[in-house]
Residue, then its C-alpha position, 0 to 999 in steps of 0.5 A: m955824585m957820579p954816573l954809574t959808569f965811574a963806580v968802582i967794581g965790587e963797591e955798593n952804591i946808592i942810586r941818587k938820581i935817574g936821568g933821561k926821558q920818562e920812557v927810559r926812567a920807567h924802563l930802568e925802574n921796571l928793572g929794579f933801579n929805584v932812587g934810594g936803592a943799592v946797586t953794585v957794579l960787578n963787571t964791565i965788558g965792551g962798554n956794557v955794565i953788569v950790575k947787581v940790583k935787588e939780588s939780580r944780575i942785569a947787563i945794561s948799556r953804557e948809555m943807560a949806565q950813564r943816566i944812573i947817578v950814584 
């Protein structure tokens, strides 16, 4: 298991855990990041991460990506 920031670009990963405060976890779940769901890193730009979750492209900060364990 590793933070999403270490995932290989273009490789699909399964979300194992979402860390952080309850508000942060709820926000990420609202965006589609659910434990057991698939996530693919599409690109990293200036520390931010662009991912594909449930057929949507979402940009999240490096800090948020570090809370998502795959």
